[in-house]
PDB file of N, CA, C and O in Angstrom:
ATOM      1  N   MET A   1      18.384  61.913 -15.008  1.00  0.00           N
ATOM      2  CA  MET A   1      17.059  62.093 -15.053  1.00  0.00           C
ATOM      3  C   MET A   1      16.602  63.170 -15.857  1.00  0.00           C
ATOM      4  O   MET A   1      17.178  64.225 -15.593  1.00  0.00           O
ATOM      5  N   THR A   2      16.005  63.218 -16.486  1.00  0.00           N
ATOM      6  CA  THR A   2      15.563  64.270 -17.459  1.00  0.00           C
ATOM      7  C   THR A   2      14.739  65.620 -17.125  1.00  0.00           C
ATOM      8  O   THR A   2      14.628  66.688 -17.727  1.00  0.00           O
ATOM      9  N   PHE A   3      14.213  65.133 -15.925  1.00  0.00           N
ATOM     10  CA  PHE A   3      13.658  66.171 -15.293  1.00  0.00           C
ATOM     11  C   PHE A   3      13.482  66.090 -13.907  1.00  0.00           C
ATOM     12  O   PHE A   3      13.532  64.979 -13.379  1.00  0.00           O
ATOM     13  N   ASP A   4      13.236  67.336 -13.074  1.00  0.00           N
ATOM     14  CA  ASP A   4      13.665  67.355 -11.584  1.00  0.00           C
ATOM     15  C   ASP A   4      11.877  66.821 -11.143  1.00  0.00           C
ATOM     16  O   ASP A   4      10.906  67.569 -11.256  1.00  0.00           O
ATOM     17  N   ILE A   5      11.826  65.471 -10.676  1.00  0.00           N
ATOM     18  CA  ILE A   5      10.739  64.525 -10.136  1.00  0.00           C
ATOM     19  C   ILE A   5      10.003  65.559  -9.015  1.00  0.00           C
ATOM     20  O   ILE A   5       8.780  65.695  -8.987  1.00  0.00           O
ATOM     21  N   VAL A   6      10.727  66.118  -8.290  1.00  0.00           N
ATOM     22  CA  VAL A   6      10.052  67.084  -6.985  1.00  0.00           C
ATOM     23  C   VAL A   6       9.381  68.478  -7.673  1.00  0.00           C
ATOM     24  O   VAL A   6       8.250  68.935  -7.511  1.00  0.00           O
ATOM     25  N   ALA A   7      10.160  68.831  -8.250  1.00  0.00           N
ATOM     26  CA  ALA A   7       9.314  70.133  -8.831  1.00  0.00           C
ATOM     27  C   ALA A   7       8.197  69.860  -9.880  1.00  0.00           C
ATOM     28  O   ALA A   7       7.411  70.749 -10.207  1.00  0.00           O
ATOM     29  N   HIS A   8       8.141  68.354 -10.499  1.00  0.00           N
ATOM     30  CA  HIS A   8       7.260  68.172 -11.185  1.00  0.00           C
ATOM     31  C   HIS A   8       5.794  67.656 -10.186  1.00  0.00           C
ATOM     32  O   HIS A   8       4.611  67.803 -10.493  1.00  0.00           O
ATOM     33  N   ILE A   9       6.225  67.182  -9.245  1.00  0.00           N
ATOM     34  CA  ILE A   9       5.317  66.538  -7.756  1.00  0.00           C
ATOM     35  C   ILE A   9       4.686  68.087  -7.734  1.00  0.00           C
ATOM     36  O   ILE A   9       3.524  68.304  -8.077  1.00  0.00           O
ATOM     37  N   ASN A  10       5.580  69.109  -7.299  1.00  0.00           N
ATOM     38  CA  ASN A  10       5.103  70.330  -6.443  1.00  0.00           C
ATOM     39  C   ASN A  10       4.080  71.115  -7.493  1.00  0.00           C
ATOM     40  O   ASN A  10       3.026  71.694  -7.231  1.00  0.00           O
ATOM     41  N   ALA A  11       4.624  70.972  -8.530  1.00  0.00           N
ATOM     42  CA  ALA A  11       3.491  71.741  -9.818  1.00  0.00           C
ATOM     43  C   ALA A  11       2.224  70.963 -10.063  1.00  0.00           C
ATOM     44  O   ALA A  11       1.198  71.565 -10.381  1.00  0.00           O
ATOM     45  N   LEU A  12       2.245  69.741  -9.940  1.00  0.00           N
ATOM     46  CA  LEU A  12       0.937  68.914 -10.223  1.00  0.00           C
ATOM     47  C   LEU A  12       0.106  69.179  -8.756  1.00  0.00           C
ATOM     48  O   LEU A  12      -1.079  69.512  -8.740  1.00  0.00           O
ATOM     49  N   SER A  13       0.762  69.016  -7.775  1.00  0.00           N
ATOM     50  CA  SER A  13      -0.003  69.382  -6.496  1.00  0.00           C
ATOM     51  C   SER A  13      -0.772  70.863  -6.569  1.00  0.00           C
ATOM     52  O   SER A  13      -1.961  71.131  -6.396  1.00  0.00           O
ATOM     53  N   HIS A  14       0.253  71.636  -6.862  1.00  0.00           N
ATOM     54  CA  HIS A  14      -0.612  72.814  -6.867  1.00  0.00           C
ATOM     55  C   HIS A  14      -1.435  73.039  -7.729  1.00  0.00           C
ATOM     56  O   HIS A  14      -2.467  73.553  -7.298  1.00  0.00           O
ATOM     57  N   GLU A  15      -1.394  72.864  -8.757  1.00  0.00           N
ATOM     58  CA  GLU A  15      -2.584  72.718 -10.172  1.00  0.00           C
ATOM     59  C   GLU A  15      -3.711  71.886  -9.232  1.00  0.00           C
ATOM     60  O   GLU A  15      -4.687  72.611  -9.044  1.00  0.00           O
ATOM     61  N   GLU A  16      -3.824  70.799  -8.704  1.00  0.00           N
ATOM     62  CA  GLU A  16      -4.561  69.837  -8.070  1.00  0.00           C
ATOM     63  C   GLU A  16      -5.442  70.691  -7.082  1.00  0.00           C
ATOM     64  O   GLU A  16      -6.657  70.855  -7.196  1.00  0.00           O
ATOM     65  N   GLU A  17      -4.528  71.277  -5.963  1.00  0.00           N
ATOM     66  CA  GLU A  17      -5.021  72.235  -5.085  1.00  0.00           C
ATOM     67  C   GLU A  17      -6.103  73.254  -5.432  1.00  0.00           C
ATOM     68  O   GLU A  17      -7.201  73.345  -4.883  1.00  0.00           O
ATOM     69  N   GLU A  18      -5.566  74.106  -6.552  1.00  0.00           N
ATOM     70  CA  GLU A  18      -6.478  74.992  -7.241  1.00  0.00           C
ATOM     71  C   GLU A  18      -8.018  74.798  -7.893  1.00  0.00           C
ATOM     72  O   GLU A  18      -9.051  75.466  -7.874  1.00  0.00           O
ATOM     73  N   LEU A  19      -7.598  73.507  -8.485  1.00  0.00           N
ATOM     74  CA  LEU A  19      -8.816  72.747  -8.860  1.00  0.00           C
ATOM     75  C   LEU A  19      -9.766  72.497  -7.741  1.00  0.00           C
ATOM     76  O   LEU A  19     -10.885  73.004  -7.656  1.00  0.00           O
ATOM     77  N   TYR A  20      -9.203  71.633  -6.851  1.00  0.00           N
ATOM     78  CA  TYR A  20     -10.109  71.691  -5.605  1.00  0.00           C
ATOM     79  C   TYR A  20     -10.820  73.066  -5.101  1.00  0.00           C
ATOM     80  O   TYR A  20     -11.988  73.005  -4.715  1.00  0.00           O
ATOM     81  N   ALA A  21     -10.329  73.937  -5.102  1.00  0.00           N
ATOM     82  CA  ALA A  21     -10.453  75.025  -4.341  1.00  0.00           C
ATOM     83  C   ALA A  21     -11.743  75.539  -5.500  1.00  0.00           C
ATOM     84  O   ALA A  21     -12.813  75.969  -5.069  1.00  0.00           O
ATOM     85  N   ALA A  22     -11.539  75.454  -6.577  1.00  0.00           N
ATOM     86  CA  ALA A  22     -12.446  75.898  -7.723  1.00  0.00           C
ATOM     87  C   ALA A  22     -13.657  75.391  -7.288  1.00  0.00           C
ATOM     88  O   ALA A  22     -14.668  76.007  -6.951  1.00  0.00           O
ATOM     89  N   ALA A  23     -13.415  74.035  -7.338  1.00  0.00           N
ATOM     90  CA  ALA A  23     -14.543  73.011  -7.181  1.00  0.00           C
ATOM     91  C   ALA A  23     -15.364  73.480  -5.810  1.00  0.00           C
ATOM     92  O   ALA A  23     -16.576  73.290  -5.911  1.00  0.00           O
ATOM     93  N   ALA A  24     -14.973  74.000  -4.673  1.00  0.00           N
ATOM     94  CA  ALA A  24     -15.487  74.338  -3.339  1.00  0.00           C
ATOM     95  C   ALA A  24     -16.938  75.443  -3.706  1.00  0.00           C
ATOM     96  O   ALA A  24     -18.017  75.517  -3.117  1.00  0.00           O
ATOM     97  N   GLY A  25     -16.373  76.279  -5.027  1.00  0.00           N
ATOM     98  CA  GLY A  25     -17.245  77.540  -5.408  1.00  0.00           C
ATOM     99  C   GLY A  25     -18.741  76.815  -5.909  1.00  0.00           C
ATOM    100  O   GLY A  25     -19.141  75.689  -6.203  1.00  0.00           O
ATOM    101  N   GLU A  26     -19.152  77.861  -5.831  1.00  0.00           N
ATOM    102  CA  GLU A  26     -20.756  77.639  -6.379  1.00  0.00           C
ATOM    103  C   GLU A  26     -21.015  77.041  -7.283  1.00  0.00           C
ATOM    104  O   GLU A  26     -21.946  76.239  -7.210  1.00  0.00           O
ATOM    105  N   GLY A  27     -20.056  77.258  -8.865  1.00  0.00           N
ATOM    106  CA  GLY A  27     -20.474  76.517  -9.766  1.00  0.00           C
ATOM    107  C   GLY A  27     -19.580  75.104  -9.991  1.00  0.00           C
ATOM    108  O   GLY A  27     -19.660  74.499 -11.061  1.00  0.00           O
ATOM    109  N   GLY A  28     -18.756  74.649  -8.932  1.00  0.00           N
ATOM    110  CA  GLY A  28     -18.001  73.528  -9.171  1.00  0.00           C
ATOM    111  C   GLY A  28     -17.029  73.306 -10.241  1.00  0.00           C
ATOM    112  O   GLY A  28     -16.483  74.306 -10.707  1.00  0.00           O
ATOM    113  N   LEU A  29     -16.731  72.167 -10.699  1.00  0.00           N
ATOM    114  CA  LEU A  29     -15.977  72.246 -11.815  1.00  0.00           C
ATOM    115  C   LEU A  29     -16.562  71.931 -13.246  1.00  0.00           C
ATOM    116  O   LEU A  29     -17.554  71.231 -13.448  1.00  0.00           O
ATOM    117  N   SER A  30     -15.801  72.552 -14.204  1.00  0.00           N
ATOM    118  CA  SER A  30     -16.616  72.186 -15.533  1.00  0.00           C
ATOM    119  C   SER A  30     -16.303  70.509 -16.057  1.00  0.00           C
ATOM    120  O   SER A  30     -15.778  69.787 -15.210  1.00  0.00           O
ATOM    121  N   ALA A  31     -16.521  70.085 -17.008  1.00  0.00           N
ATOM    122  CA  ALA A  31     -16.331  68.837 -17.211  1.00  0.00           C
ATOM    123  C   ALA A  31     -14.952  68.666 -17.737  1.00  0.00           C
ATOM    124  O   ALA A  31     -14.335  67.723 -17.241  1.00  0.00           O
ATOM    125  N   GLU A  32     -14.175  69.556 -18.867  1.00  0.00           N
ATOM    126  CA  GLU A  32     -13.069  69.790 -18.820  1.00  0.00           C
ATOM    127  C   GLU A  32     -11.929  69.805 -17.441  1.00  0.00           C
ATOM    128  O   GLU A  32     -10.915  69.134 -17.248  1.00  0.00           O
ATOM    129  N   GLU A  33     -12.437  70.628 -16.807  1.00  0.00           N
ATOM    130  CA  GLU A  33     -11.606  70.456 -15.510  1.00  0.00           C
ATOM    131  C   GLU A  33     -11.767  69.341 -14.710  1.00  0.00           C
ATOM    132  O   GLU A  33     -10.991  69.095 -13.787  1.00  0.00           O
ATOM    133  N   MET A  34     -12.743  68.627 -15.001  1.00  0.00           N
ATOM    134  CA  MET A  34     -12.803  67.241 -14.035  1.00  0.00           C
ATOM    135  C   MET A  34     -12.065  66.255 -14.690  1.00  0.00           C
ATOM    136  O   MET A  34     -11.731  65.173 -14.208  1.00  0.00           O
ATOM    137  N   ALA A  35     -11.836  66.654 -15.757  1.00  0.00           N
ATOM    138  CA  ALA A  35     -11.066  65.511 -16.670  1.00  0.00           C
ATOM    139  C   ALA A  35      -9.462  65.719 -16.243  1.00  0.00           C
ATOM    140  O   ALA A  35      -8.582  64.883 -16.041  1.00  0.00           O
ATOM    141  N   ARG A  36      -9.446  67.170 -16.189  1.00  0.00           N
ATOM    142  CA  ARG A  36      -7.711  67.648 -15.823  1.00  0.00           C
ATOM    143  C   ARG A  36      -7.378  67.096 -14.655  1.00  0.00           C
ATOM    144  O   ARG A  36      -6.288  66.529 -14.574  1.00  0.00           O
ATOM    145  N   LEU A  37      -8.245  67.153 -13.534  1.00  0.00           N
ATOM    146  CA  LEU A  37      -8.110  66.880 -12.180  1.00  0.00           C
ATOM    147  C   LEU A  37      -7.841  65.259 -12.201  1.00  0.00           C
ATOM    148  O   LEU A  37      -7.000  64.927 -11.366  1.00  0.00           O
ATOM    149  N   GLU A  38      -8.452  64.037 -13.085  1.00  0.00           N
ATOM    150  CA  GLU A  38      -8.403  62.970 -13.059  1.00  0.00           C
ATOM    151  C   GLU A  38      -6.808  62.728 -13.882  1.00  0.00           C
ATOM    152  O   GLU A  38      -6.066  61.792 -13.582  1.00  0.00           O
ATOM    153  N   GLU A  39      -6.511  63.648 -14.835  1.00  0.00           N
ATOM    154  CA  GLU A  39      -5.056  63.267 -15.453  1.00  0.00           C
ATOM    155  C   GLU A  39      -4.041  63.679 -14.204  1.00  0.00           C
ATOM    156  O   GLU A  39      -3.079  63.000 -13.846  1.00  0.00           O
ATOM    157  N   ILE A  40      -4.409  64.784 -13.692  1.00  0.00           N
ATOM    158  CA  ILE A  40      -3.375  65.030 -12.477  1.00  0.00           C
ATOM    159  C   ILE A  40      -3.029  63.998 -11.648  1.00  0.00           C
ATOM    160  O   ILE A  40      -1.890  63.648 -11.337  1.00  0.00           O
ATOM    161  N   LYS A  41      -4.430  63.374 -11.193  1.00  0.00           N
ATOM    162  CA  LYS A  41      -4.352  62.216 -10.090  1.00  0.00           C
ATOM    163  C   LYS A  41      -3.063  61.137 -11.010  1.00  0.00           C
ATOM    164  O   LYS A  41      -1.930  60.876 -10.607  1.00  0.00           O
ATOM    165  N   VAL A  42      -3.533  60.807 -11.951  1.00  0.00           N
ATOM    166  CA  VAL A  42      -3.127  59.731 -12.733  1.00  0.00           C
ATOM    167  C   VAL A  42      -1.306  60.098 -12.713  1.00  0.00           C
ATOM    168  O   VAL A  42      -0.419  59.304 -12.402  1.00  0.00           O
ATOM    169  N   ASP A  43      -1.180  61.220 -13.051  1.00  0.00           N
ATOM    170  CA  ASP A  43       0.332  61.775 -13.065  1.00  0.00           C
ATOM    171  C   ASP A  43       0.989  61.890 -12.027  1.00  0.00           C
ATOM    172  O   ASP A  43       2.213  61.757 -12.030  1.00  0.00           O
ATOM    173  N   LEU A  44       0.210  62.189 -10.818  1.00  0.00           N
ATOM    174  CA  LEU A  44       1.011  62.298  -9.577  1.00  0.00           C
ATOM    175  C   LEU A  44       1.579  60.475  -9.487  1.00  0.00           C
ATOM    176  O   LEU A  44       2.647  59.867  -9.414  1.00  0.00           O
ATOM    177  N   ASP A  45       0.403  60.225  -9.537  1.00  0.00           N
ATOM    178  CA  ASP A  45       0.555  58.611  -9.207  1.00  0.00           C
ATOM    179  C   ASP A  45       1.746  57.637  -9.793  1.00  0.00           C
ATOM    180  O   ASP A  45       2.118  56.616  -9.214  1.00  0.00           O
ATOM    181  N   ARG A  46       2.297  58.134 -11.071  1.00  0.00           N
ATOM    182  CA  ARG A  46       3.070  57.622 -11.830  1.00  0.00           C
ATOM    183  C   ARG A  46       4.538  58.403 -11.405  1.00  0.00           C
ATOM    184  O   ARG A  46       5.573  57.739 -11.344  1.00  0.00           O
ATOM    185  N   THR A  47       4.533  59.629 -11.164  1.00  0.00           N
ATOM    186  CA  THR A  47       5.226  60.308 -10.791  1.00  0.00           C
ATOM    187  C   THR A  47       6.044  59.894  -9.398  1.00  0.00           C
ATOM    188  O   THR A  47       7.267  59.944  -9.267  1.00  0.00           O
ATOM    189  N   TYR A  48       5.173  59.513  -8.483  1.00  0.00           N
ATOM    190  CA  TYR A  48       5.471  59.125  -7.015  1.00  0.00           C
ATOM    191  C   TYR A  48       5.984  57.931  -7.259  1.00  0.00           C
ATOM    192  O   TYR A  48       7.082  57.722  -6.745  1.00  0.00           O
ATOM    193  N   ASP A  49       5.404  56.888  -8.039  1.00  0.00           N
ATOM    194  CA  ASP A  49       5.910  55.779  -8.210  1.00  0.00           C
ATOM    195  C   ASP A  49       7.333  55.576  -8.849  1.00  0.00           C
ATOM    196  O   ASP A  49       8.114  54.720  -8.434  1.00  0.00           O
ATOM    197  N   LEU A  50       7.603  56.407  -9.865  1.00  0.00           N
ATOM    198  CA  LEU A  50       9.262  56.848 -10.261  1.00  0.00           C
ATOM    199  C   LEU A  50       9.926  57.099  -9.236  1.00  0.00           C
ATOM    200  O   LEU A  50      10.917  56.408  -9.000  1.00  0.00           O
ATOM    201  N   LEU A  51       9.545  58.169  -8.351  1.00  0.00           N
ATOM    202  CA  LEU A  51      10.206  58.543  -7.230  1.00  0.00           C
ATOM    203  C   LEU A  51      10.650  57.259  -6.521  1.00  0.00           C
ATOM    204  O   LEU A  51      11.846  56.984  -6.425  1.00  0.00           O
ATOM    205  N   HIS A  52       9.585  56.392  -5.973  1.00  0.00           N
ATOM    206  CA  HIS A  52       9.997  55.409  -5.437  1.00  0.00           C
ATOM    207  C   HIS A  52      10.860  54.475  -5.922  1.00  0.00           C
ATOM    208  O   HIS A  52      11.653  53.991  -5.116  1.00  0.00           O
ATOM    209  N   GLN A  53      10.891  54.082  -7.142  1.00  0.00           N
ATOM    210  CA  GLN A  53      11.476  53.418  -7.832  1.00  0.00           C
ATOM    211  C   GLN A  53      13.353  53.945  -7.790  1.00  0.00           C
ATOM    212  O   GLN A  53      14.334  53.241  -7.550  1.00  0.00           O
ATOM    213  N   ARG A  54      13.289  55.144  -8.062  1.00  0.00           N
ATOM    214  CA  ARG A  54      14.585  55.620  -7.980  1.00  0.00           C
ATOM    215  C   ARG A  54      15.245  55.518  -6.388  1.00  0.00           C
ATOM    216  O   ARG A  54      16.456  55.300  -6.334  1.00  0.00           O
ATOM    217  N   GLN A  55      14.582  55.649  -5.247  1.00  0.00           N
ATOM    218  CA  GLN A  55      14.923  55.795  -3.896  1.00  0.00           C
ATOM    219  C   GLN A  55      15.328  54.210  -3.652  1.00  0.00           C
ATOM    220  O   GLN A  55      16.277  53.851  -2.954  1.00  0.00           O
ATOM    221  N   ALA A  56      14.319  53.227  -4.445  1.00  0.00           N
ATOM    222  CA  ALA A  56      14.724  51.906  -3.890  1.00  0.00           C
ATOM    223  C   ALA A  56      15.743  51.311  -4.565  1.00  0.00           C
ATOM    224  O   ALA A  56      16.242  50.307  -4.057  1.00  0.00           O
ATOM    225  N   ARG A  57      16.361  51.915  -6.108  1.00  0.00           N
ATOM    226  CA  ARG A  57      17.410  51.798  -6.474  1.00  0.00           C
ATOM    227  C   ARG A  57      18.542  51.875  -5.927  1.00  0.00           C
ATOM    228  O   ARG A  57      19.360  50.957  -5.877  1.00  0.00           O
ATOM    229  N   ILE A  58      18.703  53.212  -5.380  1.00  0.00           N
ATOM    230  CA  ILE A  58      19.648  53.944  -4.660  1.00  0.00           C
ATOM    231  C   ILE A  58      19.914  52.876  -3.372  1.00  0.00           C
ATOM    232  O   ILE A  58      21.010  52.421  -3.046  1.00  0.00           O
ATOM    233  N   ALA A  59      18.730  52.627  -2.790  1.00  0.00           N
ATOM    234  CA  ALA A  59      19.084  51.735  -1.419  1.00  0.00           C
ATOM    235  C   ALA A  59      19.748  50.713  -1.728  1.00  0.00           C
ATOM    236  O   ALA A  59      20.655  50.315  -0.998  1.00  0.00           O
ATOM    237  N   ALA A  60      19.401  50.074  -2.924  1.00  0.00           N
ATOM    238  CA  ALA A  60      20.060  48.711  -3.182  1.00  0.00           C
ATOM    239  C   ALA A  60      21.387  48.956  -4.074  1.00  0.00           C
ATOM    240  O   ALA A  60      21.673  48.007  -4.803  1.00  0.00           O
ATOM    241  N   GLY A  61      22.058  49.838  -4.117  1.00  0.00           N
ATOM    242  CA  GLY A  61      23.224  50.262  -4.783  1.00  0.00           C
ATOM    243  C   GLY A  61      23.103  50.141  -6.114  1.00  0.00           C
ATOM    244  O   GLY A  61      24.108  49.884  -6.778  1.00  0.00           O
ATOM    245  N   LEU A  62      21.855  50.307  -6.723  1.00  0.00           N
ATOM    246  CA  LEU A  62      22.077  50.375  -8.081  1.00  0.00           C
ATOM    247  C   LEU A  62      21.762  51.917  -8.840  1.00  0.00           C
ATOM    248  O   LEU A  62      21.719  52.946  -8.165  1.00  0.00           O
ATOM    249  N   ASP A  63      21.576  51.912 -10.167  1.00  0.00           N
ATOM    250  CA  ASP A  63      21.584  53.243 -10.828  1.00  0.00           C
ATOM    251  C   ASP A  63      20.250  53.817 -10.779  1.00  0.00           C
ATOM    252  O   ASP A  63      19.287  53.311 -11.356  1.00  0.00           O
ATOM    253  N   PRO A  64      20.206  54.816 -10.127  1.00  0.00           N
ATOM    254  CA  PRO A  64      18.382  55.426 -10.225  1.00  0.00           C
ATOM    255  C   PRO A  64      17.948  56.100 -11.199  1.00  0.00           C
ATOM    256  O   PRO A  64      16.843  56.637 -11.272  1.00  0.00           O
ATOM    257  N   ASP A  65      19.171  56.104 -12.340  1.00  0.00           N
ATOM    258  CA  ASP A  65      18.467  56.999 -13.654  1.00  0.00           C
ATOM    259  C   ASP A  65      18.076  55.530 -14.628  1.00  0.00           C
ATOM    260  O   ASP A  65      17.650  55.574 -15.782  1.00  0.00           O
ATOM    261  N   GLU A  66      18.275  54.590 -14.037  1.00  0.00           N
ATOM    262  CA  GLU A  66      17.447  53.271 -14.970  1.00  0.00           C
ATOM    263  C   GLU A  66      16.152  53.011 -14.472  1.00  0.00           C
ATOM    264  O   GLU A  66      15.539  52.099 -15.026  1.00  0.00           O
ATOM    265  N   ALA A  67      15.580  53.638 -13.506  1.00  0.00           N
ATOM    266  CA  ALA A  67      14.038  53.353 -13.096  1.00  0.00           C
ATOM    267  C   ALA A  67      13.438  54.246 -14.167  1.00  0.00           C
ATOM    268  O   ALA A  67      13.783  55.397 -14.435  1.00  0.00           O
ATOM    269  N   GLU A  68      12.480  53.519 -14.734  1.00  0.00           N
ATOM    270  CA  GLU A  68      11.576  54.231 -15.615  1.00  0.00           C
ATOM    271  C   GLU A  68      10.062  54.359 -15.330  1.00  0.00           C
ATOM    272  O   GLU A  68       9.527  53.413 -14.752  1.00  0.00           O
ATOM    273  N   LEU A  69       9.282  55.480 -15.692  1.00  0.00           N
ATOM    274  CA  LEU A  69       8.208  55.961 -15.864  1.00  0.00           C
ATOM    275  C   LEU A  69       6.978  54.969 -16.008  1.00  0.00           C
ATOM    276  O   LEU A  69       6.428  55.122 -17.098  1.00  0.00           O
ATOM    277  N   ARG A  70       6.493  54.160 -15.349  1.00  0.00           N
ATOM    278  CA  ARG A  70       5.502  53.118 -15.724  1.00  0.00           C
ATOM    279  C   ARG A  70       4.231  53.652 -16.191  1.00  0.00           C
ATOM    280  O   ARG A  70       3.683  54.694 -15.833  1.00  0.00           O
ATOM    281  N   PRO A  71       3.843  52.797 -17.035  1.00  0.00           N
ATOM    282  CA  PRO A  71       2.453  53.047 -17.816  1.00  0.00           C
ATOM    283  C   PRO A  71       1.532  53.418 -16.887  1.00  0.00           C
ATOM    284  O   PRO A  71       1.608  52.976 -15.741  1.00  0.00           O
ATOM    285  N   ALA A  72       0.408  54.399 -17.327  1.00  0.00           N
ATOM    286  CA  ALA A  72      -0.676  54.553 -16.070  1.00  0.00           C
ATOM    287  C   ALA A  72      -1.497  53.220 -16.162  1.00  0.00           C
ATOM    288  O   ALA A  72      -1.806  52.928 -15.007  1.00  0.00           O
ATOM    289  N   ASP A  73      -1.904  52.435 -16.900  1.00  0.00           N
ATOM    290  CA  ASP A  73      -2.518  51.385 -16.569  1.00  0.00           C
ATOM    291  C   ASP A  73      -1.802  50.606 -15.725  1.00  0.00           C
ATOM    292  O   ASP A  73      -2.537  49.776 -15.190  1.00  0.00           O
ATOM    293  N   VAL A  74      -0.555  50.520 -15.349  1.00  0.00           N
ATOM    294  CA  VAL A  74       0.351  49.754 -14.565  1.00  0.00           C
ATOM    295  C   VAL A  74       0.179  50.143 -13.497  1.00  0.00           C
ATOM    296  O   VAL A  74      -0.068  49.284 -12.651  1.00  0.00           O
ATOM    297  N   VAL A  75       0.232  51.582 -13.063  1.00  0.00           N
ATOM    298  CA  VAL A  75       0.200  52.037 -11.863  1.00  0.00           C
ATOM    299  C   VAL A  75      -0.959  52.062 -11.270  1.00  0.00           C
ATOM    300  O   VAL A  75      -1.196  51.833 -10.084  1.00  0.00           O
ATOM    301  N   GLU A  76      -1.681  52.343 -12.105  1.00  0.00           N
ATOM    302  CA  GLU A  76      -3.008  52.627 -11.428  1.00  0.00           C
ATOM    303  C   GLU A  76      -3.745  51.384 -11.116  1.00  0.00           C
ATOM    304  O   GLU A  76      -4.704  51.482 -10.350  1.00  0.00           O
ATOM    305  N   GLY A  77      -3.386  50.055 -11.676  1.00  0.00           N
ATOM    306  CA  GLY A  77      -3.703  48.857 -11.297  1.00  0.00           C
ATOM    307  C   GLY A  77      -3.065  48.338  -9.826  1.00  0.00           C
ATOM    308  O   GLY A  77      -3.497  47.283  -9.363  1.00  0.00           O
ATOM    309  N   TYR A  78      -2.118  49.029  -9.160  1.00  0.00           N
ATOM    310  CA  TYR A  78      -1.661  48.611  -7.939  1.00  0.00           C
ATOM    311  C   TYR A  78      -2.906  48.664  -6.932  1.00  0.00           C
ATOM    312  O   TYR A  78      -3.977  49.270  -6.924  1.00  0.00           O
ATOM    313  N   GLN A  79      -2.242  47.710  -6.053  1.00  0.00           N
ATOM    314  CA  GLN A  79      -3.469  47.624  -5.268  1.00  0.00           C
ATOM    315  C   GLN A  79      -2.900  48.365  -3.730  1.00  0.00           C
ATOM    316  O   GLN A  79      -1.712  48.252  -3.428  1.00  0.00           O
ATOM    317  N   GLN A  80      -3.706  48.986  -2.982  1.00  0.00           N
ATOM    318  CA  GLN A  80      -3.558  49.980  -2.396  1.00  0.00           C
ATOM    319  C   GLN A  80      -3.474  49.544  -0.676  1.00  0.00           C
ATOM    320  O   GLN A  80      -3.318  50.419   0.176  1.00  0.00           O
TER     321      GLN A  80
END
């Protein structure tokens, strides 16, 4: 794996929390901040999906490094 998945999730979550805290203020969020919040949400979904793929591959006795980061349109199309 070329990057630390958990560290990436933690960094995104921290940035997301900061934006939500800023949104609670009087001025709310700018259009740029709102767009960044949406980017973070999608990136978190994609990264969690990758983490789950890796965990499933390990459980199945397969190489977790063969898991791939899926495109946003695929991950965002999953049913909840």
